[in-house]
N, C-alpha and C positions, 0 to 999 in steps of 0.2 A: 439345376436346382431340384432337390427331392424333399419329401416329407419323411421325418423319422419320429417315432414315438415308442415309449417303453410299453411292454405288455405285463410288466410287474415291477415292483420296487427293486432296487439293487444298485450296484456300482456301474458308473458310466463305462468303464473298461470291459465290462462283461457283455459280450455280444449276445448272450442268451436272453437278456432282458429286452432287446430291441426288436421292433418289427422287422421281419426279414432276416433276423440275426445279423444285422449289419450295424456296426458302431458308426454314429454320425460323423460326417466330415465337414470341412469348412464351407461347403456349398449347400448344406442342408438347413431347412427350417425344422427345429426340434421342439416337440410338444411334451409336456409332462404327463398328459393323459390321466390325471388323477393320482399318479404315483409319485413317490419320492425317489429321485435319482441322485446318488451320492457321487460328487465329482472327486474321483480319486486319482486324477491325472490332469495335466494341462490340457485344455480343450480349445478348439476353434470351431465355431458354427456360424451360419448366416444369421439365425435368430434362435432365441429360446422363448418358449411360449407356454401358457397354461390356460388358454381359453378354449372353449369347445368348438368342434368342427363337425358338420353333418355328413360331409363326404370327402374322405373316409370318415367314419364315426370315431371322433376323438373326444374324450370326456373333459369336462372342466376341472380345474384344480390341479393339485400336485405342485411340487417344487423341485428345483435343482439346488442341492445343499453341499457346501464345501466340507471336506474332511481333512484338510491340511493346507500347506502352502501351495497355492495354485495360481496359474495364469489363465484367465478366462477371456477369450476374444470373440466378439461378435462383429461381423463385417458390415452390418447396418445398425442404425441406432436402436437402443434398447427402449422399448416403449410399452405402454399399457393399453388395453382395450382392443378394438377391432383392427388397429393398424392402418387406418385410412383417415388422413386429415382433410382430404378433399378429392376431387375427381382426378387430379393429376399428381398429387403428392402422396406417396405410399410409404409408410414407415414400417419396418420390421423390427427385429430386436427382441428385447425382453418384453413380451406381451402378456399381460395378466388379465384374468377374467374370473377370479375366484374370490369368494367372501372370506376365506379362511387362511390363505397363504399367499406369499409373494412368489414370483417366478424364481428369483435367486435369493437364497438365504446364506449369508456368510456367518459361520460360527467358529468357535475355537479361539486359539491364541496364536495363530499362524499368520504368515504373510500371504495376502491374496491380491492379485493384480487383475483389474477389470479394464479391458481395453474396448471402449465403446461409448458413444453418447447414450444418455438415459433420459427417457421422456415418460412422465407419469401416465396413468391410466387415461385412455381417451374417452370422449363423451359418447357412450353408446348405452342403450337400454339393455338390461336393467343396470342402474347405477350402483355397482357393487364396490364395497370398500376393499381395495387391493392395491398393492404397490409393486413396481418392478423389482426393487432391491430392498431387502431388509438386512441391516448389519447388526448382528448379535454376537459381537466379536471383541475381544480385548487384545487383539494382536495389531497388525499393520495392514491397512487396506489402501491400495493405490488405485485410483480411478483416473484413467487417461481418456478424457472426453468431457463434453459439456453435460450438465444436468438441468432438466426443465420440468416444471410441474405441468399438469393438465387438469383433468377433473380431480385426480388424486395425486398424492405426492410421488415424486420420482424416487427418492431414497428416504428410508426410515432408519434412524439410528437409535436403537433401544435395547433394553433388557440387560445386556452385559456391560459392566462398568469398566472404564479404562481403555487403553489402546490409542492408536493414532489413525486418522483418516487423512490421506493426502489426495487432493484433487488438482489435476492439471487441466483446466478448462473453465468456462464460464458457468455460473449458477444463476438461473433465472426462474422467476415464478411463472404462473400460467399466463401465456401470452395470447390466447385466443378467447375462449369463452368457457363458462362454467355454470351449470344449472344446479340450483339447490344449495349453494354455499358450501360445497365440499372443500376439504383442506387441500387446495391445489398448489401448495408451495413446492418448490423444487426439492427441498430437503427439510426434514423434521428431526430434531434431536431432543431426546428426553433422558439421556444417560450421560455419565461422565465421559469426556472424550477430548483428545487433542485433535483439532481440525486445522489443516493447512491448505489454503486454496491459492493457486496461482492463476488468476483470471478475475474478471469482473463479476460482481454479485448485483442482481437487478430484481426489483419488484415490478411486476407487470400488471396488466389490466385484468379484469374479471374478479369474481368473488374469491377472497383469500389467496390471491396470487402473489404471496410473499416469496422472496428468494429463499431465505433460511429462517425457520422458527426454532428457537431454543427455549425449552420449557423446563420448569421446576419438576423434579428435584435435581436436575443435572448440574454439574460443575464443569464448565467447558472453557477451554482455551482456544479461541478462534483467531487464526492469523490469516489475513487476506492481503495478498500482494496483487492489487488491482483496484479499480475504481468501484465505488458503491453508489448505486443509483436507485431512486424511487421514481419510476417513469410515469406511473399512473396512480391508482388509488391504494396501492399496497406498498408497504415498506420493503426495502431490500433485506433488512435483518430485523427481526423482532426478538426480544429477549426478556424472559420472565424468570431466569435462573441466575445462580451465582456464577458469573462469567467474567473473563477478561477478553476483550476484543481489540486486536491490533490490526490497523489498516495502514498499509504503505501505498497510498494513492489518494485520489480526491473523493470527497463525499458530497453528493448532490441530491437535493430534492427538486425534481423536474416537473412535478405536477401537484397533486393534492395530498401526498403522503410523505411522512418523514422517511428519510433514507434509513436512519437507525431509530428504532423505538425501543426504549429500555424502561422496564417497569418492575416494581415490587421488590425483587431481590438485589443485593449489591452487584453492580456491574461496572467495571472500569473500562474506559476506552482510551486507546493510545493511537493517535492519528499523525502521520507524516504526510501532509498534503493539504490541498485547498478544501474549504468547507463553505458551501453556498446554499442559502435558502431559496425557495421558489415562491411564487405568488400564493400558492396554496398550503405551504407547510414549511416548517424549519427542517434543516438538514438532519439535526439530531434533536430528539426529544427524550428527556430522561426524568423520571420521578424516583429513581433508585438512589441508594447510597453508593459511594465509590470514590475513587481517586483517579482522575483522568488527565490526559495531556493532549493538546493539539498544537502541532508544530507546523504552522502554515497560515495563510490568510483565512479570515472568517468574514463572510459578508451576509448581511441581512437582505431580505427582499423588502418591498414597500409595505408588506403586510405582516411578515413574520421575522422574528430574530433568526440569525444564522444558526445558533444553538440555544437550547433551553435546558438548564440543569436546575430543577426546582427544589430538590431535596436539600434540607439544611445540613445534611451530613455527606454531601457530595462535594468534593474539592476539585476544581478545574484549574489547571495551569496551562498557559498558552503563550505563544510568541507573537501573535499578530502577524501582519497588520490587521486592524479591525476597521470595517467599513459599515457605518450606519447608513440606512436608506430611509429618507423621510424621517419619521419619528421612531423608527424601529432600531433597537440596538443590535449590533452584531452579536453580542453575547448577553444572554439573560441567565444569571447564575447567582445563587446564594453565596458562594465562596469562589472568588476569582483571584488568581495570582499570575504575575508575569514570570516566565521562566528566566532564571538567572542568565545575564548576558544578552538578553533580547534587546535589539535596537529597533524599536517598533513605533508605529503611528496609530492613532485612532481618529477617524474622520467623522465629523458631525455635520448635519445641516443646521443652518440658522433657523430662527423661528419663522421666517418668511419663506424658507426653502429657496431663497434667491441665490444663495451661495453656501459654500462649505468652509468649515474651519477644521484644521488638523492639529491634534495634540501630538507632541513628540516626547519620547523619553530623553533624559538628559544626555545619554550616550549616543543619541541618534547622529550618524555621520552626516546626513543631509547632503548638501552640495558644497560644503565648506572645503577650502583647500587643505592639503595635508600640512601638519605643523612644520614639516621640513621645507615647505615652500613659503613660510611666513617669517619675517624678520625676528630675530631673537628678542624675546621679552615682550612682543606684541600679543595682547590678550584678545581673543576673538571667539565667535560662536554665539548662538542665540541666548545662552546663559553664561557667556564668558568661560566656557569649560575648556578652551584650548589656549596654549601659549606657544608662539612661534619659536623656532630653534635655529633659524638660518643666521649665521654671522656674516655681516656685510662690511668689508674693509673700507676705510676712509679713502677719498679720491687721492689724497696726498700720499697714500701707501701703494697706489697702483700706477704702473707706468703710463705716461702721458699718452692719451688716445685710446687706451684699452677700455672697453665698456665695463662699467661697474655701477650697480644699483640702477638709477635712471639717468646716469650721465657717463662721463669717461674719466679715467685717471689723469692726474696732473703731475705726477712725479716725473722728473727728467733724468737722463743719464748721459754723461760725456766724460772725456779724459780727466777734466778737473775733478769730477766726482770721484773717480778712481784714485787720483793722487791725494785728494783730501782724506779719503778713507784710510789710505796707507799711513799718511803722516800723522793722522789724529790718534793713532794707537801705537806710537813708537815705544812707549814705556810699558805696554801691557805684555806680561810674560807670555812667550810663545807666539807673539804676533809677528807678522812679516817685518814690521819696523824694528822690533827688538832683534830679530835675526840679522838684519842688514847692519845694525850697529856693531856687531861682532865680526863683520867681514872687513878685510883690508880696504883702506881708502886709496885714492889715486896715488898719493905720495908714497905710502908704504909699499904699494905695488911696484913703483919705479925703482925703489931701493932694492927690492928683492931681485928685480931683473938685472940691475947693474952688478950686484954681487954674483949672480949666476954667470955673467959674462967674463968674470975674472978667473973662473975655473978652467 
């Protein structure tokens, strides 16, 4: 492992800008040294940093800036600050210590791949506002790795409108400590963007430890394929912008904060998964306008509704089932509709809390038998909504001894039955009896034989 730093601003591929005239390699810790290094090729380094060092003397500040479609790989997590979380845990990566610039700035309208975990600025004095990664790009950014906040945010998405950000990894707010209430979310977004996350999003402990903050005037489409948790005093996702949030996974409030907190501007939420409140908060709290859907169970806690949509212009559609706990409704909403075709239940406590009562939709299948297992014409179901279709023959139409209905058949069969069937239809055209009538009798047969004997 070696240290590398530029001695002037310039392109990464230019050996003349680097200390010792050596372009950094995958095993190097690389400092910006107060200069701007333009990433004009795919690069791999152990870490990228812009904090100062006393020996050798390396200046604070500077940034690494993309100039086109690039793949940037760091072999240890990208972090901010001094790079030391404790006596035995040392983080390298994108380390920032500057008041004016991030370590990595993604610009332009190209495709940039970042292969590394990203951790926000660590808690070291002085507490300077800086971020490991700033995205000022309307192209495509792919991050392979988890993103975490610390004293300051891990990723800032700002300035340039449009483009797509894809993240394959978890996104979590500050999970240790934060002095002074700095914005320690994992990711902050204040510009228009399509954001796709394959991984969990978590709000953690400490001040402002939100997973993702989305702020006005952004217009954001956020798609999360993973679970969304509020584990402590911070939401997993806060939104004050015009946004659409789609979650394929469960949404849980596990402590004192809402997993989703939606305020001010129109925000629609579409969830395919379970939604559960905690003792300290609802899973979703919204005061914004919008049109949302929840396809999955919704449960209150003993203190808070599962979801709260308080705006008179927010319309919530859901499938249930809904579970009230004590006197708390699973859903508190000004406008609530069931999604068409839902076969749902809503469970309430009685006034003494001694037992529960469950309401069913009319099409609820319950534990009723299928109509194909019920005698034809028999009406059944809690609201007589079903009619049986099974045709049961009479016992006289079933051979004697053969099981039918709750007894056995009584019909018998013998040679007399066969003879009676034949003789009873002698005159019916095409019957066996009619055919026999046209065949020679015993007498006519004898005459034919005698005549043949004379030949």
